[in-house]
C-alpha positions in Angstrom: 0.0 0.0 0.0 2.7 2.4 1.0 4.6 1.5 -2.1 1.7 2.1 -4.3 1.0 5.4 -2.8 4.7 6.3 -3.1 4.7 5.2 -6.8 1.5 7.2 -7.5 3.1 10.4 -5.9 6.3 9.8 -8.0 4.0 9.5 -11.0 2.1 12.6 -10.1 5.2 14.6 -9.5 6.7 13.6 -12.8 3.5 14.3 -14.7 3.4 17.8 -12.9 7.0 18.5 -13.9 6.3 17.3 -17.5 3.1 19.6 -17.8 5.1 22.5 -16.4 8.0 22.1 -18.8 5.4 21.7 -21.8 3.6 24.9 -20.7 6.8 26.7 -20.4 8.0 25.7 -24.0 4.6 25.3 -25.7 5.9 27.4 -28.5 8.6 24.8 -29.1 6.1 22.1 -30.1 3.4 24.0 -32.0 5.5 23.5 -35.3 8.0 20.9 -36.2 11.5 22.0 -35.5 13.2 23.4 -38.6 16.5 21.8 -39.2 19.8 23.6 -39.4 20.5 25.3 -42.8 22.8 22.7 -44.5 26.4 23.7 -44.5 26.0 27.0 -42.5 27.7 27.0 -39.1 26.5 29.5 -36.6 30.1 30.9 -36.5 29.7 32.7 -39.7 26.5 34.5 -38.9 28.2 35.5 -35.7 31.1 37.0 -37.8 28.8 38.8 -40.1 27.0 40.4 -37.0 30.4 41.4 -35.5 31.0 43.3 -38.7 27.6 45.1 -38.9 27.4 45.8 -35.2 30.8 47.6 -35.4 29.5 49.5 -38.4 26.3 50.5 -36.8 27.9 51.9 -33.7 30.5 53.9 -35.8 27.5 55.4 -37.6 25.6 56.1 -34.4 28.7 57.8 -32.7 29.2 60.0 -35.8 25.5 60.8 -36.0 25.3 61.8 -32.4 28.3 64.0 -32.8 26.7 65.5 -36.0 23.5 66.1 -34.2 25.1 68.6 -31.7 25.6 70.6 -34.8 22.1 70.3 -36.3 20.1 70.6 -33.3 22.5 72.0 -30.5 24.0 70.1 -27.5 20.6 70.4 -25.7 19.7 67.0 -24.1 16.4 67.1 -25.8 18.1 67.2 -29.2 20.6 64.4 -28.5 17.9 62.1 -27.0 15.5 62.7 -30.1 18.4 61.7 -32.2 19.3 58.6 -30.2 15.5 57.9 -30.0 15.4 58.0 -33.8 18.2 55.3 -34.0 16.5 53.1 -31.5 13.2 53.5 -33.3 14.6 52.5 -36.6 16.1 49.4 -35.0 12.9 48.5 -33.4 10.8 49.0 -36.5 13.5 47.0 -38.5 13.5 44.2 -36.1 9.7 43.9 -36.3 9.2 44.1 -40.0 12.3 42.1 -41.4 11.8 39.5 -38.4 8.4 38.7 -40.0 9.7 38.8 -43.6 12.7 36.5 -42.7 10.4 33.5 -41.8 9.2 33.6 -45.6 12.7 33.6 -47.2 14.2 30.4 -48.6 17.6 32.5 -49.0 18.0 34.7 -45.8 21.6 35.3 -46.5 20.5 37.1 -49.7 18.1 39.2 -47.6 20.8 40.0 -45.2 23.3 40.9 -48.0 20.5 43.4 -49.3 20.1 44.9 -45.9 23.7 45.7 -45.6 23.9 47.2 -49.1 21.0 49.3 -48.0 22.5 50.3 -44.8 25.7 51.3 -46.8 23.8 53.6 -49.0 21.5 55.3 -46.6 24.0 55.4 -43.6 26.6 57.3 -45.8 23.8 59.5 -47.1 22.5 60.3 -43.8 26.1 61.3 -42.7 26.2 63.8 -45.6 22.7 64.9 -44.9 23.4 65.7 -41.3 26.5 67.7 -42.2 24.2 70.2 -44.2 21.1 69.9 -42.0 21.9 72.6 -39.4 20.6 75.6 -41.5 17.4 73.7 -42.8 16.6 72.5 -39.5 16.8 76.1 -37.9 14.6 77.5 -40.8 12.1 74.6 -40.4 11.8 75.3 -36.6 10.9 78.9 -37.3 8.1 77.9 -39.5 6.8 74.5 -38.4 7.9 74.4 -34.9 8.3 70.8 -33.4 7.6 69.3 -36.7 11.1 70.2 -37.7 12.5 67.4 -35.3 11.1 65.0 -38.1 14.3 65.9 -40.3 17.0 64.8 -37.9 14.8 61.7 -36.7 14.3 60.6 -40.1 18.0 61.0 -41.3 19.0 58.9 -38.3 16.0 56.5 -38.1 15.7 55.2 -41.8 19.2 53.6 -42.1 18.7 52.2 -38.6 15.5 50.4 -40.0 17.7 48.2 -42.2 20.2 47.7 -39.3 17.4 46.4 -37.0 16.7 43.5 -39.5 20.1 42.0 -39.4 20.0 39.9 -36.4 16.4 38.3 -37.0 17.4 37.6 -40.5 20.6 35.9 -39.6 18.8 33.8 -36.8 16.5 32.6 -39.5 19.6 31.6 -41.7 20.9 29.6 -38.8 17.3 28.1 -38.1 18.2 26.7 -34.7 16.6 23.8 -33.3 14.0 24.6 -30.6 16.3 23.2 -27.9 19.0 25.5 -28.9 17.2 28.8 -29.5 18.3 30.4 -26.3 22.0 29.5 -27.0 22.1 30.5 -30.6 20.3 33.8 -30.0 22.6 34.5 -27.0 25.7 33.9 -29.1 24.5 36.1 -32.1 23.4 38.8 -29.8 26.8 38.6 -28.0 28.6 38.7 -31.5 26.5 41.7 -32.5 27.3 43.5 -29.2 31.0 42.9 -29.5 31.1 44.4 -32.7 29.4 47.4 -31.2 32.1 47.8 -28.5 34.7 47.7 -31.1 32.9 50.4 -33.1 32.3 52.5 -30.0 36.1 52.4 -29.4 37.5 52.7 -32.9 35.8 55.9 -33.6 37.6 58.3 -31.0 40.8 56.2 -30.7 41.4 55.7 -34.6 38.8 56.8 -37.1 38.0 60.6 -36.4 41.7 61.5 -35.7 42.8 60.0 -38.8 39.9 60.1 -41.3 37.6 62.7 -40.0 33.7 62.3 -39.8 33.1 61.5 -43.4 36.0 59.3 -43.7 34.8 57.3 -40.7 31.5 56.7 -42.3 33.1 55.4 -45.4 35.3 53.1 -43.2 31.9 51.6 -41.7 30.5 51.5 -45.2 33.6 49.3 -46.2 32.5 46.8 -43.2 28.9 46.7 -44.7 30.2 46.0 -48.0 32.4 43.2 -46.7 29.6 41.7 -44.7 27.4 41.8 -47.7 29.8 40.1 -50.0 30.7 37.5 -47.4 26.9 36.6 -47.0 26.5 36.2 -50.7 29.6 33.9 -50.9 28.2 31.8 -48.0 24.7 31.6 -49.6 26.4 30.0 -52.7 28.0 27.5 -50.6 24.8 26.5 -48.6 23.7 23.3 -50.4 20.1 23.8 -49.8 17.6 26.7 -49.1 16.3 27.1 -45.6 12.9 25.1 -45.2 10.1 27.5 -45.0 7.0 26.1 -43.2 3.8 26.2 -44.8 1.9 27.5 -41.8 1.7 31.3 -42.2 2.9 33.3 -39.1 -0.3 34.4 -38.0 -1.4 30.8 -37.7 0.9 30.3 -34.6 0.0 32.5 -31.8 2.4 33.2 -29.0 1.4 31.8 -25.7 0.4 34.0 -22.9 3.6 33.4 -21.0 5.7 34.1 -24.2 3.9 37.5 -24.5 4.5 38.3 -21.0 8.3 37.6 -21.4 8.3 39.9 -24.4 6.6 42.7 -22.3 8.7 42.2 -19.3 12.0 42.2 -21.5 10.9 45.3 -23.1 10.5 46.9 -19.8 13.8 45.6 -18.7 15.3 47.3 -21.9 13.8 50.8 -20.8 15.4 50.3 -17.4 18.8 49.4 -19.0 18.7 52.6 -21.1 17.4 54.5 -18.2 20.5 53.2 -16.1 22.8 54.5 -19.0 21.3 58.1 -19.0 21.8 58.2 -15.2 25.1 56.7 -15.3 26.2 59.2 -17.9 25.4 61.9 -15.3 26.8 60.1 -12.3 30.1 58.8 -13.4 31.4 62.2 -14.8 32.4 62.9 -11.0 35.2 60.1 -11.5 36.2 60.7 -15.2 36.5 63.9 -17.4 34.7 65.5 -20.2 37.0 64.0 -22.8 35.3 61.9 -25.7 37.7 59.1 -24.7 36.4 58.9 -21.3 32.8 58.6 -22.5 33.6 56.0 -25.1 35.4 53.8 -22.4 32.4 53.9 -20.3 30.0 53.1 -23.3 32.3 50.2 -24.3 32.3 49.0 -20.6 28.3 49.1 -20.7 28.4 47.1 -23.9 31.0 44.8 -22.7 29.0 43.8 -19.8 26.1 43.1 -22.1 28.1 40.8 -24.3 29.9 38.8 -21.5 26.7 38.3 -19.7 24.9 37.0 -22.8 28.0 34.9 -23.9 28.4 33.2 -20.5 24.7 32.4 -20.2 24.0 31.3 -23.6 25.7 27.9 -23.3 23.5 27.0 -20.2 20.4 28.8 -20.9 18.6 25.9 -22.8 19.3 23.4 -19.9 17.9 25.7 -17.2 15.1 24.2 -15.3 13.5 27.4 -14.1 14.1 29.9 -17.0 11.4 32.5 -15.5 13.1 32.4 -12.1 16.7 33.0 -13.6 15.2 35.8 -15.7 13.7 37.5 -12.8 16.8 37.1 -10.6 19.0 38.8 -13.0 16.8 41.7 -13.7 16.1 42.3 -10.1 19.7 41.8 -9.1 20.9 44.2 -11.8 18.8 47.0 -10.5 19.7 46.4 -6.7 23.6 46.2 -7.7 23.2 49.5 -9.7 21.8 51.4 -6.6 24.3 49.8 -4.1 27.3 50.8 -6.3 26.2 54.5 -5.9 25.3 54.1 -2.2 28.7 52.6 -1.3 30.8 54.9 -3.4 33.7 56.5 -1.5 37.1 57.8 -1.5 38.3 54.4 -2.1 37.4 54.7 -5.8 39.3 58.0 -6.2 42.3 56.4 -4.4 42.0 53.4 -6.7 41.9 55.4 -9.8 45.0 57.3 -8.6 46.9 54.1 -8.0 45.8 52.4 -11.2 46.8 55.5 -13.2 50.3 55.4 -11.5 50.9 51.8 -12.2 49.8 52.1 -15.8 51.8 55.2 -16.3 55.0 53.6 -14.6 54.5 50.6 -16.9 53.9 52.5 -20.2 55.2 55.9 -19.8 52.0 57.2 -21.4 49.8 59.7 -19.6 47.1 58.8 -22.1 47.2 55.1 -21.0 47.1 56.1 -17.4 44.1 58.4 -17.8 42.2 55.6 -19.8 42.9 53.2 -17.2 41.3 55.7 -14.5 38.2 55.9 -16.8 38.0 52.1 -17.1 38.1 51.5 -13.4 35.5 53.9 -12.9 33.4 52.0 -15.6 34.1 48.8 -13.9 33.0 49.8 -10.5 29.8 51.7 -11.5 28.7 50.2 -14.7 30.0 46.9 -15.6 28.4 44.6 -13.0 24.6 45.7 -13.5 25.0 45.4 -17.4 26.7 41.9 -16.9 23.4 40.8 -15.3 21.3 42.6 -18.0 23.2 40.9 -20.8 22.6 37.4 -19.2 18.9 38.1 -19.2 18.7 38.3 -23.0 19.3 34.5 -23.8 16.4 33.8 -21.4 14.1 36.4 -23.0 14.9 34.6 -26.3 14.1 31.1 -24.8 10.9 32.2 -23.2 9.6 34.4 -26.2 10.8 32.8 -29.4 9.0 30.1 -31.3 11.4 27.7 -33.2 9.2 27.6 -36.1 9.1 31.5 -36.5 12.6 32.3 -35.3 12.8 35.4 -37.5 9.4 36.8 -36.5 9.9 36.3 -32.8 13.5 37.5 -32.5 12.5 40.5 -34.4 9.7 41.1 -31.9 12.1 40.6 -28.9 14.5 43.1 -30.3 11.6 45.5 -31.3 10.0 45.5 -27.8 13.3 45.7 -26.0 14.3 48.7 -28.3 10.9 50.4 -27.8 11.3 49.9 -24.1 14.9 51.5 -24.4 13.4 54.6 -26.2 10.7 55.1 -23.4 13.5 54.5 -20.8 15.8 57.0 -22.2 13.2 59.7 -22.5 11.7 59.0 -19.1 15.1 58.9 -17.4 16.4 62.1 -19.3 13.3 64.2 -19.2 11.4 63.2 -15.9 13.6 61.2 -13.5 16.8 63.1 -13.4 15.4 66.6 -13.6 12.6 65.9 -11.0 14.2 63.2 -8.6 18.0 63.8 -9.2 20.5 61.2 -10.0 20.4 59.2 -6.8 16.6 59.0 -6.6 16.3 58.4 -10.3 18.6 55.5 -9.9 16.5 54.2 -6.9 13.3 54.5 -9.0 14.9 52.4 -11.7 16.1 49.7 -9.2 12.6 49.6 -7.7 11.1 49.2 -11.1 13.5 46.3 -11.9 12.4 44.7 -8.7 8.8 44.9 -9.8 9.7 43.3 -13.1 11.3 40.5 -11.5 8.3 39.9 -8.9 6.0 39.8 -12.0 8.2 37.3 -13.8 8.4 34.8 -10.9 4.7 35.1 -9.6 3.1 35.2 -13.2 5.6 33.2 -15.3 5.3 29.6 -15.6 6.8 27.0 -13.2 9.0 29.3 -11.1 10.3 27.6 -8.1 9.9 28.7 -4.5 13.7 29.5 -4.1 13.5 31.8 -7.2 10.4 33.6 -5.7 12.0 34.1 -2.2 15.2 35.4 -3.7 13.5 38.0 -6.0 11.4 39.1 -3.0 14.4 39.5 -0.9 16.0 41.4 -3.6 13.0 43.7 -3.9 13.1 44.5 -0.1 16.9 45.2 -0.2 16.4 47.7 -3.3 13.6 49.3 -1.2 15.8 49.8 1.7 18.7 51.0 -0.2 16.5 53.4 -2.1 15.2 54.8 1.3 18.6 55.1 3.1 20.8 56.3 0.2 21.2 60.1 0.7 20.2 62.1 -2.1 23.2 64.4 -2.0 25.5 61.4 -2.2 27.3 62.6 -5.4 27.5 66.2 -4.2 29.3 64.9 -1.1 31.7 62.9 -3.2 32.5 65.9 -5.4 33.3 68.1 -2.7 35.6 65.6 -1.0 37.4 64.9 -4.4 37.7 68.6 -5.1 38.3 70.0 -1.6 36.5 72.9 0.0 32.9 73.6 1.0 29.7 72.9 -1.3 27.8 76.2 -1.7 25.7 75.2 -4.8 24.6 72.0 -6.4 21.8 71.3 -9.0 20.9 68.2 -11.1 19.3 68.6 -14.5 18.9 66.9 -17.8 22.0 69.0 -19.0 24.2 67.8 -16.3 25.4 68.3 -12.8 26.4 71.9 -11.7 28.1 72.6 -8.5 30.0 75.6 -6.8 32.7 74.7 -4.4 34.4 77.4 -2.2 38.2 76.7 -2.1 41.4 78.2 -1.3 45.1 78.4 -2.4 47.5 79.7 0.3 45.8 82.8 1.5 43.6 83.3 -1.5 39.9 82.3 -1.2 37.7 81.9 -4.3 34.9 79.8 -5.6 35.0 77.4 -8.5 32.4 76.1 -11.1 32.1 72.5 -11.7 29.9 71.2 -14.7 29.7 67.6 -14.9 32.3 67.2 -12.2 34.8 69.1 -14.3 36.1 72.6 -13.5 34.9 75.4 -15.6 36.9 78.3 -14.1 36.0 80.3 -10.9 36.2 83.9 -9.5 40.0 83.7 -8.5 42.0 86.7 -9.5 43.4 84.8 -12.5 39.9 83.9 -13.8 38.9 87.5 -13.2 41.7 89.0 -15.3 41.3 87.0 -18.5 37.6 87.0 -18.3 37.2 90.7 -17.9 39.8 91.2 -20.7 37.8 88.7 -22.9 35.0 91.3 -23.2 36.5 94.7 -22.5 39.8 94.5 -24.5 37.9 93.9 -27.9 35.4 96.8 -27.1 38.0 99.2 -26.4 40.1 98.6 -29.6 37.0 98.2 -31.8 37.2 100.6 -34.7 33.6 101.7 -34.6 31.2 102.5 -32.0 29.9 99.2 -30.1 26.2 98.9 -29.8 25.7 95.2 -29.4 27.6 92.2 -27.9 27.1 88.7 -27.7 28.9 86.4 -25.1 28.9 82.6 -25.7 28.9 80.9 -22.5 27.7 82.3 -19.2 29.9 80.3 -16.9 30.5 82.3 -13.8 29.2 85.4 -15.5 32.4 87.5 -15.4 32.8 87.9 -19.1 29.1 88.6 -19.5 29.2 90.9 -16.5 32.0 92.8 -18.0 29.7 94.2 -20.7 27.5 96.0 -18.0 29.9 98.7 -16.9 30.9 99.4 -20.7 28.8 102.3 -21.7 26.9 102.7 -24.9 26.1 99.2 -25.5 22.3 98.8 -26.4 22.2 95.2 -26.7 24.0 92.6 -24.4 23.3 89.2 -24.9 24.6 85.8 -23.2 24.0 82.3 -25.0 24.1 79.8 -22.1 22.9 76.1 -22.6 22.4 75.1 -18.9 19.7 76.8 -16.9 21.4 75.5 -13.7 24.4 77.5 -14.6 22.3 80.6 -14.7 21.1 79.9 -11.2 24.7 79.3 -10.0 26.0 82.7 -11.3 25.1 84.8 -8.1 27.6 82.6 -6.1 30.5 84.3 -7.9 32.0 87.6 -7.2 33.0 90.1 -9.9 30.1 89.7 -12.4 28.0 92.7 -11.6 24.9 90.8 -10.9 24.7 89.7 -14.6 22.1 87.0 -14.1 19.5 89.5 -12.7 20.5 92.7 -14.4 17.6 93.8 -16.8 20.2 95.2 -19.4 21.2 91.7 -19.9 19.3 89.1 -22.0 20.2 85.5 -21.2 19.1 83.1 -24.0 19.1 79.5 -23.2 20.7 78.1 -26.3 24.2 76.8 -27.1 26.1 79.5 -28.9 26.0 77.8 -32.4 22.4 77.3 -32.4 22.0 81.0 -31.2 23.9 82.1 -34.3 22.1 79.7 -36.6 18.6 80.7 -35.5 18.9 84.3 -34.9 19.9 86.5 -37.8 20.9 89.3 -35.3 24.3 91.1 -36.2 26.8 92.2 -33.4 29.7 94.5 -33.0 31.5 91.9 -30.7 31.1 88.1 -30.6 33.1 86.8 -27.6 33.5 83.2 -26.5 34.6 81.7 -23.4 33.5 78.0 -23.8 35.0 74.9 -22.1 38.5 74.0 -23.4 38.4 72.5 -26.8 39.4 69.1 -25.6 36.1 68.6 -23.9 33.6 66.4 -25.8 31.5 68.4 -28.3 33.0 71.9 -27.4 35.4 71.7 -30.6 32.4 72.8 -32.5 33.0 76.3 -31.2 36.6 76.4 -32.4 36.4 75.2 -36.0 36.8 77.2 -38.9 33.1 76.4 -40.0 31.9 78.1 -36.7 34.2 81.1 -37.4 32.6 81.5 -40.9 29.0 81.5 -39.1 30.2 84.0 -36.7 31.8 86.2 -39.1 28.5 86.3 -41.0 26.8 87.6 -37.8 29.1 90.7 -37.5 28.3 94.3 -38.1 31.1 96.2 -40.3 34.2 96.2 -38.6 32.7 93.8 -36.0 35.2 91.6 -34.0 35.3 87.9 -32.8 37.2 87.3 -29.7 38.1 83.6 -28.9 39.6 82.4 -25.7 42.7 80.3 -26.2 43.6 78.4 -23.2 47.2 77.0 -23.1 47.3 74.1 -20.5 44.8 72.0 -22.1 46.4 71.0 -25.4 50.0 70.5 -26.7 51.7 72.8 -29.2 50.5 71.0 -32.3 46.9 71.2 -31.2 47.3 75.0 -30.3 48.7 75.5 -33.8 45.6 73.9 -35.3 43.3 75.9 -33.2 45.2 79.2 -34.5 45.2 77.9 -38.1 41.4 77.5 -38.1 41.0 81.0 -36.9 43.3 82.8 -39.5 41.8 80.7 -42.2 38.7 82.8 -41.7 39.6 86.3 -40.5 41.9 88.1 -42.8 42.6 90.5 -39.8 43.7 88.5 -36.8 45.5 89.3 -33.7 46.6 87.5 -30.6 46.9 89.1 -26.9 47.8 87.5 -23.6 45.0 87.7 -21.1 46.8 85.8 -18.3 49.8 83.5 -17.6 47.8 80.5 -18.9 45.4 82.1 -21.4 45.6 83.9 -24.8 42.9 85.5 -26.8 42.5 85.6 -30.4 40.7 88.8 -31.9 39.7 88.7 -35.6 37.7 90.8 -38.0 36.8 90.9 -41.7 38.0 94.5 -41.8 41.3 96.1 -40.6 41.8 96.3 -36.8 43.2 99.7 -35.8 45.1 100.5 -32.6 44.2 104.2 -32.4 45.8 105.3 -29.2 43.7 108.6 -28.4 40.5 106.6 -29.0 41.6 103.8 -26.8 42.6 106.3 -24.0 39.1 108.0 -24.2 37.5 104.6 -23.8 39.7 103.3 -21.1 39.1 106.7 -19.1 35.5 105.9 -18.8 34.9 105.4 -15.0 33.2 101.9 -15.1 35.7 100.5 -17.6 38.8 102.0 -15.8 37.5 100.5 -12.3 36.9 97.1 -13.8 40.2 96.9 -15.3 42.2 98.1 -12.3 40.7 95.5 -10.4 42.5 93.0 -12.5 45.9 94.5 -12.7 45.3 96.6 -15.8 45.8 100.2 -14.7 46.2 102.1 -17.7 45.9 102.0 -21.7 49.7 101.3 -21.9 49.1 98.2 -19.7 46.4 97.0 -21.8 48.2 97.3 -25.0 51.1 95.8 -23.3 49.4 92.5 -23.6 49.7 92.5 -27.4 51.4 89.5 -28.7 51.4 89.5 -32.6 49.2 90.1 -35.8 48.0 87.8 -38.6 51.7 87.6 -39.9 53.1 86.1 -36.7 50.1 83.8 -36.4 50.4 82.4 -39.8 54.2 81.9 -39.3 53.4 79.9 -36.0 50.5 77.9 -37.6 52.4 77.4 -40.9 51.6 73.8 -42.1 49.2 73.0 -39.3 45.7 71.3 -40.2 42.8 73.6 -39.3 40.1 72.3 -37.0 37.0 71.9 -38.9 33.6 70.1 -38.4 34.8 67.1 -40.5 38.2 67.0 -39.0 37.7 67.8 -35.2 40.9 65.9 -34.3 41.7 68.2 -31.4 38.9 66.7 -29.5 40.6 63.3 -29.7 44.1 64.5 -29.1 46.5 62.6 -26.8 46.5 63.7 -23.2 48.6 66.7 -22.3 51.6 66.5 -20.0 52.2 69.2 -17.5 55.5 69.9 -19.1 53.8 70.9 -22.4 52.5 74.1 -21.2 55.8 76.0 -20.6 56.8 74.9 -24.0 53.6 76.2 -25.7 53.7 79.5 -23.7 57.4 80.2 -24.6 56.8 79.6 -28.3 53.9 82.1 -28.3 55.8 84.7 -26.3 58.6 84.3 -28.9 56.1 85.6 -31.4 55.6 89.0 -29.6 56.0 92.2 -32.0 55.5 95.6 -31.8 51.6 96.7 -31.9 50.8 98.8 -34.9 49.8 101.7 -32.8 48.4 105.0 -34.5 49.0 108.4 -32.8 51.1 107.3 -29.9 53.4 109.9 -28.3 56.7 109.0 -27.0 55.5 109.0 -23.2 52.9 106.5 -24.2 55.4 104.1 -25.9 57.8 104.5 -23.1 55.0 103.5 -20.7 53.9 100.5 -22.7 57.4 99.2 -23.0 57.9 99.4 -19.1 54.5 97.6 -18.7 55.6 94.8 -21.3 58.9 94.4 -19.5 57.2 93.9 -16.1 54.7 91.5 -17.7 57.5 89.6 -19.5 59.4 89.3 -16.0 56.2 87.9 -14.4 55.9 85.4 -17.1 59.5 84.2 -16.8 58.8 83.9 -13.1 55.9 81.6 -13.9 58.0 79.7 -16.4 60.8 79.3 -13.9 58.2 77.9 -11.4 57.1 75.4 -13.8 60.7 74.3 -14.3 61.3 74.1 -10.6 63.9 76.7 -10.7 63.4 78.4 -7.6 66.2 80.9 -7.8 64.8 82.2 -11.1 61.5 82.4 -9.6 62.5 84.6 -6.9 64.7 87.0 -9.0 62.0 87.6 -11.4 59.2 88.0 -9.0 61.3 90.4 -6.9 61.7 92.6 -10.0 58.0 92.4 -10.9 57.0 93.4 -7.2 59.6 96.4 -7.4 58.1 97.6 -10.6 54.5 97.3 -9.8 54.0 96.4 -6.1 50.4 97.5 -6.2 49.2 95.4 -8.9 46.6 93.1 -7.7 47.2 90.5 -10.2 50.9 90.0 -9.3 50.1 90.4 -5.6 47.7 87.4 -5.8 50.5 85.2 -7.1 52.6 86.1 -4.0 49.9 85.4 -1.4 48.9 89.0 -0.9 45.8 89.1 -3.1 43.1 88.0 -0.5 
């Protein structure tokens, strides 16, 4: 009796287990399994997807860069472009996935897709390079409908890209029992190609080939993939079998549909993480394009490794729903905990890794890349590893073996559509409304909810999986409640030293103001995305005041209007306020949070609230494109040209645009920082300027800064006119505060004219929109700055003064001698020559002891 009951219990258990397995894989038996395509090994489609994935990411990186020229650097513009790319991928996966199941020769279809991508993607690259003006015109006439233009240019080629994976899955035609493994491997190959494409753009392609040349290199990959597919098609001995049942006849089971929906939501969370991480991780990297490329590659690397590791085991997993739920929920929790437990240990680890790499390679560039990689590994890698591991389970749960192309296309389309929603939700709602930490917490809790739905609504989840996911959800809730919202602000303050006086998070980036000190000198510094963007120290006050006032004073005509590109600390824009006669004062600034931070800084004359100043929330290039207004002065103080996206304000293309917005005899003044690039890059920057302006001059505004002043008409240094303008009370007082006490001292900052600049730039390649190589230049060593400064000072010539008397000339020569002695002292300090420093600084203080600029350097400036 007991044995009979035991036997019945075992039979019942086996029957239940069998029923659960059949329910889990109902889609696997609805149609006979399609045999593998004769003669086609899965390694070939993986190789093809590797190439097409690399090409696709090359295009995407290029297009996002170009979009900053078309629609501006605003997050809305960039996100719209990214959404267009993903929307194309989703539509392509959906459409071509369904078509693939009807094709006897899917490799031919794949080759056609690659040829189509080649043509459309190169066309899109050319179109985007000329789309800025049409887009601006469309915005003025049709408003929001103008966004269809960039959206279409990016999205249409992406439609064909989205069809490659489902078509190649159909070419392999995996058996039902190998769907998860095959799909995971092909997805991993495609993502591995994406990693290669992400890295090759900043490190190789753009520096050597430019934007259009990089697009042609990607097109070569498309052509190679298409040719390879056609050759393989000839070698396959028989066509892929097409089932007689139409796709609509096989309906997805409820559990398969649930898997698709949940993975779509998971895709939204994954892209949401990427948006939030891009804001958070900048505290530990820089704004260089290399840094973001390395972080993006880390993100993709986690996806590909996770998918590759799991794909070999996914088809043998007894509880695929439980595994899927655990991976998604764990990814959310880990992403939040990594931010919660960030500390000085990461900064110390970065320093140690950079030091070790530099000692091994002697390359500062390699050392900095190692810093970025460590930050990516500590913040990004583990969650994406878990998210990548979830993809094979989504393939197994949601794909029917008889309709591989259709169902893989649906998985990709749903996941990509979720990614679009996640990107927009994180960028436009979560980060602006909740802040970075709470946005990450919201995403972690959403991941927990997805995990809970999967284990409690999916088929056959085990008790262990349900309990584990529930525990992860509870941990995520606790982490969300107890992680302080100012976590990153605290980290920034510790990393930079000082006291935090202002902090804001928005869709455009983090903006912080930190009160710091150098010896006895106290000042505040502005940090955007964790990177210093100047401050109100004496050095900054001096060059930013001169950035506005010097060109106004030397202007040949009467200045009535001026545009400042980049508000920053407000000092350059504020310098327009005490200058009389200006009727239109305009500042173009991208980030609203910067405007709110401006009152923190001294020396800007309350520019952010003064009714005489109009602040327009646009990036500078967009402002000039959309507004036909002309100015007597356009002066720029953007971030350094090595920062990602900023090179567009240093290119000859931009200077031509600026020149078209000048009044007769109008001037363009460009800030030229010296420590941020080596001599070759400095020569390229000067070349791009003199290439546009037939009349160009250079001035030294501070030990570390120069200024280029250009015009389409002759620049006249009329001494009586300059004296008259300098004598205006507001102007004289503003310049005396920064160590410019007389017109002679102002003109003593002259370096050279166009002839000297042409000699210095000589055979340098100019910076252009198509050749923005300086953005991808090697890292600058500290020893490079003295060399650059010495070379530029050697260009010093006599300024072409008009109507200058002997007394003025003698005074100017005295001022030039004192300034040169000060620069010699600074160069000696960089060389570590203490005796030469002391000798020169004693002379400077003897000649001009009351000068506040010189006194600041010896600790007497307050």
